[in-house]
Structure formats: structure tokens, C-alpha cells
C-alpha positions in Angstrom: -46.6 196.7 260.9 -45.7 199.6 259.0 -42.1 200.6 257.8 -42.0 203.5 260.3 -43.0 201.4 263.2 -40.3 198.8 262.2 -37.7 201.7 261.9 -38.9 203.1 265.3 -38.4 199.7 266.9 -34.7 199.3 265.5 -33.8 202.8 266.7 -35.2 202.2 270.3 -32.9 199.1 270.4 -29.9 200.9 269.0 -30.2 203.7 271.5 -30.8 201.3 274.3 -27.6 199.4 273.4 -25.6 202.7 273.1 -26.9 203.6 276.6 -25.9 200.2 278.1 -22.5 200.3 276.5 -21.8 203.9 277.9 -23.1 203.0 281.3 -20.9 199.9 281.5 -17.9 201.9 280.3 -18.5 204.6 283.0 -18.9 201.8 285.7 -15.6 200.0 284.6 -13.7 203.3 284.6 -15.0 204.2 288.1 -14.0 200.7 289.3 -10.5 201.2 287.8 -10.1 204.5 289.4 -11.0 203.3 292.8 -8.7 200.3 292.6 -5.7 202.3 291.3 -5.8 204.9 294.1 -5.1 202.5 297.1 -3.4 199.3 295.9 -3.0 197.9 299.6 -4.8 195.7 301.5 -4.5 194.3 305.3 -2.5 196.3 307.9 -5.8 197.2 309.7 -4.2 197.4 313.2 -1.3 199.5 314.6 1.6 199.5 313.8 0.1 199.0 310.2 3.1 197.0 309.0 1.4 193.7 308.1 -0.1 195.2 304.7 0.2 193.8 301.2 0.5 195.7 297.9 2.2 198.9 296.9 1.7 202.3 298.9 0.8 205.3 297.0 3.3 206.6 294.5 2.8 210.3 295.2 5.4 211.2 292.5 2.9 210.3 289.7 0.3 212.9 291.0 -0.1 216.4 289.7 0.5 219.3 291.9 -2.5 221.8 292.6 -2.6 225.1 294.4 -4.0 223.3 297.3 -2.1 220.0 297.2 -2.2 217.1 294.7 -4.6 215.3 292.3 -4.8 211.7 291.1 -6.5 212.0 287.7 -8.5 209.1 286.8 -10.7 207.8 283.9 -13.8 208.9 285.4 -13.1 210.3 289.0 -10.3 212.8 290.2 -9.1 212.3 293.8 -8.0 215.6 295.1 -5.8 215.6 298.2 -5.6 218.8 300.2 -2.2 219.1 301.7 -3.2 221.4 304.6 -6.1 219.7 306.0 -5.5 216.1 304.7 -9.0 216.1 303.1 -9.6 213.7 300.2 -12.3 214.8 297.7 -13.7 213.1 294.6 -14.5 215.1 291.6 -16.4 214.0 288.4 -18.1 215.9 285.8 -17.8 219.1 287.7 -19.2 217.8 290.9 -17.0 217.8 294.0 -17.7 215.5 297.0 -15.6 215.8 300.1 -14.8 212.2 301.2 -12.7 212.1 304.4 -9.3 213.0 305.9 -6.6 210.5 306.1 -6.8 207.6 308.4 -4.1 206.5 310.7 -3.5 203.6 308.5 -3.2 205.7 305.4 -0.6 208.0 307.2 1.5 205.0 308.3 1.4 203.2 305.0 1.1 205.8 302.4 3.0 208.8 304.1 1.0 211.6 302.6 2.5 214.1 305.1 6.0 213.4 303.6 4.7 213.8 300.2 3.0 217.1 300.9 6.2 218.4 302.6 8.2 217.2 299.7 6.2 219.4 297.5 6.4 222.5 299.6 3.2 222.4 301.6 2.7 222.6 305.4 0.5 219.7 306.4 -1.7 220.3 309.5 -2.9 216.7 309.7 
């Protein structure tokens, strides 16, 4: 084996390790973002009172022209305070997700949070 072949093999292993470490960090950040947005469980049937955990703290979200945004490590969650649509945004890519469920409306109270910030929710 020549010196160049030895160096090339070491460089490949180094770049593979860097790629694995970055991929692991992105996945860990994504999981942390998803877990931090909804910290509740249970309460799946009306009147949605038997849930565990802490409802969303709307006061920590930033206000945007259309509603609010929860800024994460990897993914931002945008809340449209007119339509109630939740959208995920990462690396400039925006993916509409869904409108608030009846459970989310009862437990997290996004309508009230939107009204408190001056929006008129239609959801």
C-alpha cells in the first residue's frame, strides 16, 4: 500500500465519521423539537380532561404576521392564527401539516392564545 492509499483511506473514515456525527445531531435535534412542542399525553376522548403533562405555553412563542412560531433546534413550527394550520419549516422548506384537532383546541387553547395576540381565529 502506498502512502497516498493510506492517506485516502484515513480521509474516507474521517469524512464518514463527520457525516455520521452530523446526521446523529440532526436526528437528535428533530426529536427534541417534536417532543418539546406537545408535552401532553392521554386525553384522547371528549371532554379531553384526563391528559397528563403541561399544555403549550403560548407566551414563549414568537409572533409573526400570520400567527406564531415555535423555534426549534432543527424545525420551526408555524401556527397560522387565522386558519389554525400548523406548518413545519426546516432549511427553507415549508410543509403544511394539519389544523388543530378538537383535543388540541380543548387542552392547549390556541384560539385564546391567538386572540390574546390580536388575531381573529376562524378555526
